[in-house]
Backbone atoms as SQL, in Angstrom:
CREATE TABLE atoms (id INTEGER PRIMARY KEY, chain TEXT, resi INTEGER, resn TEXT, atom TEXT, x REAL, y REAL, z REAL);
INSERT INTO atoms VALUES
  (1, 'A', 1, 'MET', 'N', 134.417, 75.719, 68.164),
  (2, 'A', 1, 'MET', 'CA', 133.313, 76.419, 68.163),
  (3, 'A', 1, 'MET', 'C', 133.456, 77.496, 69.468),
  (4, 'A', 2, 'LYS', 'N', 133.088, 78.760, 69.072),
  (5, 'A', 2, 'LYS', 'CA', 133.117, 79.728, 70.357),
  (6, 'A', 2, 'LYS', 'C', 131.913, 79.732, 70.981),
  (7, 'A', 3, 'ARG', 'N', 131.810, 79.896, 72.398),
  (8, 'A', 3, 'ARG', 'CA', 130.745, 79.796, 73.129),
  (9, 'A', 3, 'ARG', 'C', 130.236, 81.358, 73.271),
  (10, 'A', 4, 'LYS', 'N', 128.911, 81.703, 73.038),
  (11, 'A', 4, 'LYS', 'CA', 128.539, 83.073, 73.043),
  (12, 'A', 4, 'LYS', 'C', 127.690, 83.184, 74.530),
  (13, 'A', 5, 'PHE', 'N', 127.928, 84.278, 75.117),
  (14, 'A', 5, 'PHE', 'CA', 127.323, 84.536, 76.296),
  (15, 'A', 5, 'PHE', 'C', 126.388, 85.908, 76.164),
  (16, 'A', 6, 'GLY', 'N', 125.337, 85.876, 76.945),
  (17, 'A', 6, 'GLY', 'CA', 124.405, 86.864, 76.827),
  (18, 'A', 6, 'GLY', 'C', 123.045, 86.438, 75.924),
  (19, 'A', 7, 'PHE', 'N', 122.294, 87.788, 75.785),
  (20, 'A', 7, 'PHE', 'CA', 121.056, 87.539, 75.284),
  (21, 'A', 7, 'PHE', 'C', 121.236, 88.225, 73.701),
  (22, 'A', 8, 'SER', 'N', 120.464, 87.438, 72.700),
  (23, 'A', 8, 'SER', 'CA', 120.350, 88.086, 71.430),
  (24, 'A', 8, 'SER', 'C', 119.482, 89.395, 71.585),
  (25, 'A', 9, 'LEU', 'N', 119.514, 90.014, 70.323),
  (26, 'A', 9, 'LEU', 'CA', 118.539, 91.195, 70.087),
  (27, 'A', 9, 'LEU', 'C', 117.154, 90.994, 70.201),
  (28, 'A', 10, 'ILE', 'N', 116.859, 89.957, 69.559),
  (29, 'A', 10, 'ILE', 'CA', 115.362, 89.425, 69.428),
  (30, 'A', 10, 'ILE', 'C', 114.973, 89.121, 70.867),
  (31, 'A', 11, 'GLU', 'N', 115.584, 88.350, 71.673),
  (32, 'A', 11, 'GLU', 'CA', 115.348, 88.007, 72.970),
  (33, 'A', 11, 'GLU', 'C', 115.244, 89.245, 73.958),
  (34, 'A', 12, 'LEU', 'N', 116.154, 90.201, 73.848),
  (35, 'A', 12, 'LEU', 'CA', 115.861, 91.406, 74.420),
  (36, 'A', 12, 'LEU', 'C', 114.768, 92.335, 74.073),
  (37, 'A', 13, 'VAL', 'N', 114.316, 92.294, 72.888),
  (38, 'A', 13, 'VAL', 'CA', 113.012, 92.884, 72.271),
  (39, 'A', 13, 'VAL', 'C', 111.908, 92.426, 72.943),
  (40, 'A', 14, 'ILE', 'N', 111.880, 90.970, 72.818),
  (41, 'A', 14, 'ILE', 'CA', 110.859, 90.146, 73.287),
  (42, 'A', 14, 'ILE', 'C', 110.542, 90.520, 74.909),
  (43, 'A', 15, 'ALA', 'N', 111.700, 90.477, 75.396),
  (44, 'A', 15, 'ALA', 'CA', 111.413, 90.767, 77.029),
  (45, 'A', 15, 'ALA', 'C', 110.951, 92.245, 77.368),
  (46, 'A', 16, 'ILE', 'N', 111.375, 93.247, 76.576),
  (47, 'A', 16, 'ILE', 'CA', 111.171, 94.620, 76.683),
  (48, 'A', 16, 'ILE', 'C', 109.487, 94.702, 76.484),
  (49, 'A', 17, 'ILE', 'N', 108.986, 94.009, 75.380),
  (50, 'A', 17, 'ILE', 'CA', 107.557, 93.929, 75.109),
  (51, 'A', 17, 'ILE', 'C', 106.735, 93.540, 76.194),
  (52, 'A', 18, 'ILE', 'N', 107.280, 92.329, 76.753),
  (53, 'A', 18, 'ILE', 'CA', 106.511, 91.569, 77.818),
  (54, 'A', 18, 'ILE', 'C', 106.401, 92.588, 78.994),
  (55, 'A', 19, 'LEU', 'N', 107.517, 93.111, 79.292),
  (56, 'A', 19, 'LEU', 'CA', 107.499, 94.236, 80.553),
  (57, 'A', 19, 'LEU', 'C', 106.547, 95.225, 80.217),
  (58, 'A', 20, 'GLY', 'N', 106.696, 95.811, 78.881),
  (59, 'A', 20, 'GLY', 'CA', 105.793, 96.977, 78.737),
  (60, 'A', 20, 'GLY', 'C', 104.169, 96.456, 78.840),
  (61, 'A', 21, 'ILE', 'N', 104.024, 95.264, 78.219),
  (62, 'A', 21, 'ILE', 'CA', 102.432, 94.849, 78.484),
  (63, 'A', 21, 'ILE', 'C', 102.029, 94.695, 79.997),
  (64, 'A', 22, 'LEU', 'N', 103.085, 94.117, 80.740),
  (65, 'A', 22, 'LEU', 'CA', 102.832, 93.847, 82.097),
  (66, 'A', 22, 'LEU', 'C', 102.623, 95.338, 82.753),
  (67, 'A', 23, 'ALA', 'N', 103.478, 96.222, 82.666),
  (68, 'A', 23, 'ALA', 'CA', 103.415, 97.694, 83.096),
  (69, 'A', 23, 'ALA', 'C', 102.072, 98.083, 82.708),
  (70, 'A', 24, 'VAL', 'N', 101.507, 98.151, 81.579),
  (71, 'A', 24, 'VAL', 'CA', 100.287, 98.696, 81.003),
  (72, 'A', 24, 'VAL', 'C', 99.085, 98.089, 81.876),
  (73, 'A', 25, 'ILE', 'N', 99.341, 96.823, 82.171),
  (74, 'A', 25, 'ILE', 'CA', 98.121, 96.101, 82.942),
  (75, 'A', 25, 'ILE', 'C', 98.341, 96.195, 84.380),
  (76, 'A', 26, 'ALA', 'N', 99.507, 96.428, 84.932),
  (77, 'A', 26, 'ALA', 'CA', 99.720, 96.591, 86.380),
  (78, 'A', 26, 'ALA', 'C', 99.541, 97.979, 86.918),
  (79, 'A', 27, 'VAL', 'N', 99.994, 98.878, 86.217),
  (80, 'A', 27, 'VAL', 'CA', 99.828, 100.398, 86.782),
  (81, 'A', 27, 'VAL', 'C', 98.463, 100.625, 87.221),
  (82, 'A', 28, 'PRO', 'N', 97.400, 100.529, 86.060),
  (83, 'A', 28, 'PRO', 'CA', 95.999, 100.941, 86.632),
  (84, 'A', 28, 'PRO', 'C', 95.682, 100.339, 87.712),
  (85, 'A', 29, 'LYS', 'N', 95.917, 98.857, 87.968),
  (86, 'A', 29, 'LYS', 'CA', 95.399, 98.192, 89.093),
  (87, 'A', 29, 'LYS', 'C', 96.018, 98.950, 90.473),
  (88, 'A', 30, 'PHE', 'N', 97.388, 99.180, 90.312),
  (89, 'A', 30, 'PHE', 'CA', 98.050, 99.698, 91.516),
  (90, 'A', 30, 'PHE', 'C', 97.445, 101.077, 91.935),
  (91, 'A', 31, 'LEU', 'N', 97.127, 101.799, 90.750),
  (92, 'A', 31, 'LEU', 'CA', 96.474, 103.134, 91.273),
  (93, 'A', 31, 'LEU', 'C', 95.017, 103.040, 91.903),
  (94, 'A', 32, 'GLN', 'N', 94.367, 102.014, 91.323),
  (95, 'A', 32, 'GLN', 'CA', 92.963, 101.710, 91.871),
  (96, 'A', 32, 'GLN', 'C', 93.062, 101.297, 93.397),
  (97, 'A', 33, 'ILE', 'N', 94.174, 100.565, 93.764),
  (98, 'A', 33, 'ILE', 'CA', 94.533, 100.125, 95.150),
  (99, 'A', 33, 'ILE', 'C', 94.657, 101.309, 96.013),
  (100, 'A', 34, 'GLN', 'N', 95.506, 102.175, 95.402),
  (101, 'A', 34, 'GLN', 'CA', 95.762, 103.363, 96.336),
  (102, 'A', 34, 'GLN', 'C', 94.556, 104.277, 96.477),
  (103, 'A', 35, 'SER', 'N', 93.484, 104.411, 95.627),
  (104, 'A', 35, 'SER', 'CA', 92.334, 105.125, 95.518),
  (105, 'A', 35, 'SER', 'C', 91.446, 104.338, 96.585),
  (106, 'A', 36, 'ASP', 'N', 91.407, 103.083, 96.465),
  (107, 'A', 36, 'ASP', 'CA', 90.577, 102.404, 97.504),
  (108, 'A', 36, 'ASP', 'C', 90.937, 102.538, 98.877),
  (109, 'A', 37, 'ALA', 'N', 92.369, 102.362, 99.105),
  (110, 'A', 37, 'ALA', 'CA', 92.890, 102.560, 100.421),
  (111, 'A', 37, 'ALA', 'C', 92.580, 104.042, 101.072),
  (112, 'A', 38, 'ARG', 'N', 92.497, 105.036, 100.133),
  (113, 'A', 38, 'ARG', 'CA', 92.316, 106.477, 100.593),
  (114, 'A', 38, 'ARG', 'C', 90.664, 106.489, 100.957),
  (115, 'A', 39, 'LYS', 'N', 89.997, 105.756, 100.050),
  (116, 'A', 39, 'LYS', 'CA', 88.458, 105.695, 100.627),
  (117, 'A', 39, 'LYS', 'C', 88.228, 105.189, 101.861),
  (118, 'A', 40, 'ALA', 'N', 89.003, 103.950, 102.105),
  (119, 'A', 40, 'ALA', 'CA', 88.983, 103.130, 103.406),
  (120, 'A', 40, 'ALA', 'C', 89.375, 104.175, 104.516),
  (121, 'A', 41, 'ASP', 'N', 90.288, 104.960, 104.374),
  (122, 'A', 41, 'ASP', 'CA', 90.859, 105.771, 105.480),
  (123, 'A', 41, 'ASP', 'C', 89.792, 106.795, 105.794),
  (124, 'A', 42, 'LEU', 'N', 89.030, 107.339, 104.764),
  (125, 'A', 42, 'LEU', 'CA', 88.174, 108.492, 105.132),
  (126, 'A', 42, 'LEU', 'C', 86.821, 107.700, 105.652),
  (127, 'A', 43, 'HIS', 'N', 86.433, 106.607, 105.230),
  (128, 'A', 43, 'HIS', 'CA', 85.247, 105.773, 105.741),
  (129, 'A', 43, 'HIS', 'C', 85.637, 105.576, 107.356),
  (130, 'A', 44, 'GLN', 'N', 86.873, 105.237, 107.722),
  (131, 'A', 44, 'GLN', 'CA', 87.365, 105.019, 109.121),
  (132, 'A', 44, 'GLN', 'C', 87.367, 106.278, 109.751),
  (133, 'A', 45, 'LEU', 'N', 87.698, 107.552, 109.265),
  (134, 'A', 45, 'LEU', 'CA', 87.611, 108.634, 109.995),
  (135, 'A', 45, 'LEU', 'C', 86.249, 109.023, 110.117),
  (136, 'A', 46, 'VAL', 'N', 85.279, 108.827, 109.159),
  (137, 'A', 46, 'VAL', 'CA', 83.966, 109.124, 109.340),
  (138, 'A', 46, 'VAL', 'C', 83.338, 108.327, 110.738),
  (139, 'A', 47, 'GLY', 'N', 83.584, 107.104, 110.661),
  (140, 'A', 47, 'GLY', 'CA', 83.110, 106.178, 111.724),
  (141, 'A', 47, 'GLY', 'C', 83.563, 106.651, 112.882),
  (142, 'A', 48, 'THR', 'N', 84.989, 107.084, 113.107),
  (143, 'A', 48, 'THR', 'CA', 85.563, 107.470, 114.420),
  (144, 'A', 48, 'THR', 'C', 84.960, 108.768, 114.866),
  (145, 'A', 49, 'LEU', 'N', 84.464, 109.744, 113.780),
  (146, 'A', 49, 'LEU', 'CA', 83.972, 110.933, 114.356),
  (147, 'A', 49, 'LEU', 'C', 82.407, 110.645, 114.737),
  (148, 'A', 50, 'GLN', 'N', 81.783, 109.729, 114.110),
  (149, 'A', 50, 'GLN', 'CA', 80.380, 109.407, 114.554),
  (150, 'A', 50, 'GLN', 'C', 80.387, 108.812, 116.017),
  (151, 'A', 51, 'SER', 'N', 81.560, 107.887, 116.219),
  (152, 'A', 51, 'SER', 'CA', 81.428, 107.049, 117.388),
  (153, 'A', 51, 'SER', 'C', 81.842, 108.099, 118.522),
  (154, 'A', 52, 'THR', 'N', 82.724, 108.984, 118.295),
  (155, 'A', 52, 'THR', 'CA', 83.224, 110.007, 119.290),
  (156, 'A', 52, 'THR', 'C', 82.009, 110.958, 119.487),
  (157, 'A', 53, 'SER', 'N', 81.346, 111.386, 118.567),
  (158, 'A', 53, 'SER', 'CA', 80.267, 112.277, 118.777),
  (159, 'A', 53, 'SER', 'C', 79.166, 111.678, 119.611),
  (160, 'A', 54, 'ALA', 'N', 78.869, 110.280, 119.260),
  (161, 'A', 54, 'ALA', 'CA', 77.793, 109.651, 120.004),
  (162, 'A', 54, 'ALA', 'C', 78.283, 109.600, 121.655),
  (163, 'A', 55, 'THR', 'N', 79.499, 109.201, 121.750),
  (164, 'A', 55, 'THR', 'CA', 80.167, 109.109, 123.103),
  (165, 'A', 55, 'THR', 'C', 80.138, 110.524, 124.007),
  (166, 'A', 56, 'VAL', 'N', 80.232, 111.565, 123.136),
  (167, 'A', 56, 'VAL', 'CA', 80.268, 112.985, 123.767),
  (168, 'A', 56, 'VAL', 'C', 78.924, 113.235, 124.110),
  (169, 'A', 57, 'ASN', 'N', 77.916, 112.927, 123.259),
  (170, 'A', 57, 'ASN', 'CA', 76.400, 113.169, 123.438),
  (171, 'A', 57, 'ASN', 'C', 76.080, 112.324, 124.610),
  (172, 'A', 58, 'ALA', 'N', 76.381, 111.145, 124.823),
  (173, 'A', 58, 'ALA', 'CA', 76.044, 110.267, 126.049),
  (174, 'A', 58, 'ALA', 'C', 76.528, 110.920, 127.246),
  (175, 'A', 59, 'LYS', 'N', 77.634, 111.439, 127.358),
  (176, 'A', 59, 'LYS', 'CA', 78.441, 111.751, 128.470),
  (177, 'A', 59, 'LYS', 'C', 77.753, 113.373, 128.694),
  (178, 'A', 60, 'ALA', 'N', 77.354, 113.947, 127.648),
  (179, 'A', 60, 'ALA', 'CA', 76.548, 115.109, 128.106),
  (180, 'A', 60, 'ALA', 'C', 75.313, 114.883, 128.545),
  (181, 'A', 61, 'MET', 'N', 74.531, 113.759, 128.194),
  (182, 'A', 61, 'MET', 'CA', 73.356, 113.449, 128.673),
  (183, 'A', 61, 'MET', 'C', 73.509, 113.062, 130.065),
  (184, 'A', 62, 'MET', 'N', 74.437, 112.322, 130.413),
  (185, 'A', 62, 'MET', 'CA', 74.693, 111.868, 131.745),
  (186, 'A', 62, 'MET', 'C', 74.935, 113.175, 132.674),
  (187, 'A', 63, 'SER', 'N', 75.495, 113.951, 132.149),
  (188, 'A', 63, 'SER', 'CA', 75.897, 115.165, 133.006),
  (189, 'A', 63, 'SER', 'C', 74.840, 116.210, 132.920),
  (190, 'A', 64, 'GLY', 'N', 73.677, 115.863, 132.337),
  (191, 'A', 64, 'GLY', 'CA', 72.511, 116.915, 132.218),
  (192, 'A', 64, 'GLY', 'C', 72.711, 118.121, 131.532),
  (193, 'A', 65, 'LYS', 'N', 73.796, 118.087, 130.418),
  (194, 'A', 65, 'LYS', 'CA', 74.032, 119.321, 129.759),
  (195, 'A', 65, 'LYS', 'C', 73.849, 119.126, 128.171),
  (196, 'A', 66, 'GLU', 'N', 72.955, 118.372, 127.859),
  (197, 'A', 66, 'GLU', 'CA', 72.745, 118.041, 126.436),
  (198, 'A', 66, 'GLU', 'C', 71.854, 119.152, 125.722),
  (199, 'A', 67, 'THR', 'N', 71.324, 120.114, 126.699),
  (200, 'A', 67, 'THR', 'CA', 70.511, 121.196, 126.119),
  (201, 'A', 67, 'THR', 'C', 71.168, 122.382, 126.098),
  (202, 'A', 68, 'ALA', 'N', 72.386, 122.512, 126.757),
  (203, 'A', 68, 'ALA', 'CA', 73.095, 123.747, 126.876),
  (204, 'A', 68, 'ALA', 'C', 73.602, 124.188, 125.466),
  (205, 'A', 69, 'LEU', 'N', 73.563, 125.612, 125.099),
  (206, 'A', 69, 'LEU', 'CA', 73.909, 125.903, 123.786),
  (207, 'A', 69, 'LEU', 'C', 75.267, 125.710, 123.570),
  (208, 'A', 70, 'VAL', 'N', 76.391, 126.255, 124.291),
  (209, 'A', 70, 'VAL', 'CA', 77.782, 126.090, 124.229),
  (210, 'A', 70, 'VAL', 'C', 78.357, 125.812, 125.425),
  (211, 'A', 71, 'ILE', 'N', 78.967, 124.753, 125.820),
  (212, 'A', 71, 'ILE', 'CA', 79.419, 124.554, 127.158),
  (213, 'A', 71, 'ILE', 'C', 80.831, 123.603, 127.015),
  (214, 'A', 72, 'THR', 'N', 81.682, 123.745, 127.932),
  (215, 'A', 72, 'THR', 'CA', 82.939, 122.796, 127.942),
  (216, 'A', 72, 'THR', 'C', 82.558, 121.649, 129.001),
  (217, 'A', 73, 'VAL', 'N', 82.795, 120.411, 128.675),
  (218, 'A', 73, 'VAL', 'CA', 82.718, 119.385, 129.584),
  (219, 'A', 73, 'VAL', 'C', 84.173, 118.655, 129.466),
  (220, 'A', 74, 'ASP', 'N', 84.868, 118.581, 130.567),
  (221, 'A', 74, 'ASP', 'CA', 86.097, 117.933, 130.459),
  (222, 'A', 74, 'ASP', 'C', 87.099, 118.377, 129.503),
  (223, 'A', 75, 'GLY', 'N', 86.884, 119.680, 129.044),
  (224, 'A', 75, 'GLY', 'CA', 87.865, 120.224, 128.063),
  (225, 'A', 75, 'GLY', 'C', 87.497, 120.056, 126.604),
  (226, 'A', 76, 'ILE', 'N', 86.209, 119.580, 126.781),
  (227, 'A', 76, 'ILE', 'CA', 85.604, 119.306, 125.071),
  (228, 'A', 76, 'ILE', 'C', 84.492, 120.345, 124.917),
  (229, 'A', 77, 'SER', 'N', 84.574, 121.105, 123.896),
  (230, 'A', 77, 'SER', 'CA', 83.643, 121.924, 123.649),
  (231, 'A', 77, 'SER', 'C', 82.301, 121.369, 122.853),
  (232, 'A', 78, 'ILE', 'N', 81.104, 121.543, 123.597),
  (233, 'A', 78, 'ILE', 'CA', 79.878, 120.927, 122.936),
  (234, 'A', 78, 'ILE', 'C', 78.869, 121.931, 122.877),
  (235, 'A', 79, 'ALA', 'N', 77.998, 121.817, 121.874),
  (236, 'A', 79, 'ALA', 'CA', 76.777, 122.611, 121.611),
  (237, 'A', 79, 'ALA', 'C', 75.646, 121.757, 121.458),
  (238, 'A', 80, 'ASN', 'N', 74.587, 122.015, 122.312),
  (239, 'A', 80, 'ASN', 'CA', 73.391, 121.131, 122.291),
  (240, 'A', 80, 'ASN', 'C', 73.712, 119.632, 122.409),
  (241, 'A', 81, 'GLY', 'N', 74.745, 119.254, 123.098),
  (242, 'A', 81, 'GLY', 'CA', 74.922, 117.801, 123.363),
  (243, 'A', 81, 'GLY', 'C', 76.010, 117.190, 122.408),
  (244, 'A', 82, 'TYR', 'N', 76.480, 117.809, 121.486),
  (245, 'A', 82, 'TYR', 'CA', 77.318, 117.367, 120.237),
  (246, 'A', 82, 'TYR', 'C', 78.545, 118.204, 120.249),
  (247, 'A', 83, 'LEU', 'N', 79.508, 117.568, 119.607),
  (248, 'A', 83, 'LEU', 'CA', 80.798, 118.189, 119.394),
  (249, 'A', 83, 'LEU', 'C', 80.786, 119.619, 118.559),
  (250, 'A', 84, 'THR', 'N', 81.512, 120.461, 118.831),
  (251, 'A', 84, 'THR', 'CA', 81.610, 121.653, 118.123),
  (252, 'A', 84, 'THR', 'C', 82.503, 121.484, 117.049),
  (253, 'A', 85, 'ALA', 'N', 82.498, 122.210, 115.857),
  (254, 'A', 85, 'ALA', 'CA', 83.537, 122.198, 114.892),
  (255, 'A', 85, 'ALA', 'C', 84.738, 122.954, 115.175),
  (256, 'A', 86, 'THR', 'N', 85.427, 122.874, 116.388),
  (257, 'A', 86, 'THR', 'CA', 86.589, 123.541, 116.682),
  (258, 'A', 86, 'THR', 'C', 87.523, 122.589, 117.094),
  (259, 'A', 87, 'LYS', 'N', 88.752, 123.293, 117.385),
  (260, 'A', 87, 'LYS', 'CA', 89.838, 122.514, 117.915),
  (261, 'A', 87, 'LYS', 'C', 89.305, 121.830, 119.261),
  (262, 'A', 88, 'SER', 'N', 88.910, 122.673, 120.028),
  (263, 'A', 88, 'SER', 'CA', 88.546, 122.116, 121.566),
  (264, 'A', 88, 'SER', 'C', 87.416, 121.266, 121.362),
  (265, 'A', 89, 'GLY', 'N', 86.782, 121.241, 120.373),
  (266, 'A', 89, 'GLY', 'CA', 85.563, 120.154, 120.304),
  (267, 'A', 89, 'GLY', 'C', 86.027, 118.904, 119.822),
  (268, 'A', 90, 'ILE', 'N', 86.354, 118.692, 118.415),
  (269, 'A', 90, 'ILE', 'CA', 86.763, 117.665, 117.803),
  (270, 'A', 90, 'ILE', 'C', 88.147, 116.898, 118.103),
  (271, 'A', 91, 'VAL', 'N', 89.119, 117.989, 118.259),
  (272, 'A', 91, 'VAL', 'CA', 90.435, 117.516, 118.525),
  (273, 'A', 91, 'VAL', 'C', 90.580, 116.848, 119.901),
  (274, 'A', 92, 'GLN', 'N', 90.040, 117.588, 120.788),
  (275, 'A', 92, 'GLN', 'CA', 89.957, 117.256, 122.206),
  (276, 'A', 92, 'GLN', 'C', 89.256, 115.839, 122.295),
  (277, 'A', 93, 'ALA', 'N', 88.152, 115.793, 121.714),
  (278, 'A', 93, 'ALA', 'CA', 87.212, 114.474, 122.071),
  (279, 'A', 93, 'ALA', 'C', 88.094, 113.517, 121.401),
  (280, 'A', 94, 'LEU', 'N', 88.693, 113.566, 120.032),
  (281, 'A', 94, 'LEU', 'CA', 89.307, 112.489, 119.567),
  (282, 'A', 94, 'LEU', 'C', 90.590, 111.843, 120.363),
  (283, 'A', 95, 'ALA', 'N', 91.149, 112.972, 121.002),
  (284, 'A', 95, 'ALA', 'CA', 92.311, 112.628, 121.777),
  (285, 'A', 95, 'ALA', 'C', 92.051, 111.797, 122.996),
  (286, 'A', 96, 'SER', 'N', 90.815, 112.008, 123.547),
  (287, 'A', 96, 'SER', 'CA', 90.455, 111.176, 124.816),
  (288, 'A', 96, 'SER', 'C', 88.964, 110.788, 124.708),
  (289, 'A', 97, 'PRO', 'N', 88.624, 109.922, 123.755),
  (290, 'A', 97, 'PRO', 'CA', 87.269, 109.357, 123.508),
  (291, 'A', 97, 'PRO', 'C', 86.656, 108.430, 124.512),
  (292, 'A', 98, 'ASN', 'N', 87.637, 108.067, 125.267),
  (293, 'A', 98, 'ASN', 'CA', 87.221, 106.870, 126.030),
  (294, 'A', 98, 'ASN', 'C', 87.335, 106.982, 127.557),
  (295, 'A', 99, 'ILE', 'N', 87.047, 108.306, 128.071),
  (296, 'A', 99, 'ILE', 'CA', 86.948, 108.710, 129.257),
  (297, 'A', 99, 'ILE', 'C', 85.526, 108.424, 129.684),
  (298, 'A', 100, 'TRP', 'N', 85.278, 107.454, 130.632),
  (299, 'A', 100, 'TRP', 'CA', 84.126, 106.873, 131.132),
  (300, 'A', 100, 'TRP', 'C', 84.304, 106.967, 132.832),
  (301, 'A', 101, 'TYR', 'N', 83.225, 107.276, 133.292),
  (302, 'A', 101, 'TYR', 'CA', 82.814, 107.380, 135.027),
  (303, 'A', 101, 'TYR', 'C', 82.147, 106.119, 135.316),
  (304, 'A', 102, 'HIS', 'N', 82.754, 105.359, 136.337),
  (305, 'A', 102, 'HIS', 'CA', 82.019, 104.143, 136.681),
  (306, 'A', 102, 'HIS', 'C', 81.134, 104.761, 138.058),
  (307, 'A', 103, 'TYR', 'N', 79.942, 104.253, 137.753),
  (308, 'A', 103, 'TYR', 'CA', 78.979, 104.505, 138.952),
  (309, 'A', 103, 'TYR', 'C', 78.585, 103.207, 139.576),
  (310, 'A', 104, 'PRO', 'N', 79.162, 102.571, 140.846),
  (311, 'A', 104, 'PRO', 'CA', 78.559, 101.353, 141.033),
  (312, 'A', 104, 'PRO', 'C', 77.382, 101.275, 141.590),
  (313, 'A', 105, 'ILE', 'N', 76.517, 100.358, 141.509),
  (314, 'A', 105, 'ILE', 'CA', 75.120, 100.247, 141.755),
  (315, 'A', 105, 'ILE', 'C', 75.036, 99.035, 142.880),
  (316, 'A', 106, 'ASP', 'N', 74.376, 99.446, 144.076),
  (317, 'A', 106, 'ASP', 'CA', 74.346, 98.322, 145.114),
  (318, 'A', 106, 'ASP', 'C', 73.071, 97.928, 145.020),
  (319, 'A', 107, 'MET', 'N', 72.950, 96.505, 144.468),
  (320, 'A', 107, 'MET', 'CA', 71.653, 95.899, 144.332),
  (321, 'A', 107, 'MET', 'C', 71.048, 95.429, 145.484),
  (322, 'A', 108, 'LYS', 'N', 71.817, 95.175, 146.614),
  (323, 'A', 108, 'LYS', 'CA', 71.117, 94.975, 147.848),
  (324, 'A', 108, 'LYS', 'C', 70.207, 95.887, 148.416),
  (325, 'A', 109, 'ASN', 'N', 70.587, 97.314, 148.120),
  (326, 'A', 109, 'ASN', 'CA', 69.617, 98.215, 148.842),
  (327, 'A', 109, 'ASN', 'C', 68.658, 98.695, 147.754),
  (328, 'A', 110, 'SER', 'N', 68.535, 98.191, 146.567),
  (329, 'A', 110, 'SER', 'CA', 67.572, 98.522, 145.624),
  (330, 'A', 110, 'SER', 'C', 66.339, 97.670, 145.959),
  (331, 'A', 111, 'ARG', 'N', 65.220, 98.300, 145.585),
  (332, 'A', 111, 'ARG', 'CA', 63.716, 97.810, 145.726),
  (333, 'A', 111, 'ARG', 'C', 63.281, 96.985, 144.735);
């Protein structure tokens, strides 16, 4: 008796049908994951912009420049204490949002 190697036609057809069913189920899930990742990236960008805007506003308030119409503080363009929608406003602020100045307080001389 001769040994046969390989798959029969029926086995190959069944394997192709199973792969087709898995592809129909898996592809929409994969596309949904990509959409969710894009949404998460946009939510992260919104949070970063809000945080940066709050930081710039706090810095403008500390400098006493929150009521100026349009002014530049440390290379960041602000209007009324908030970032302007320009390259010198948003991009510059995002490039260096954590610039803080430390003002030590001497508690011994306070009343």
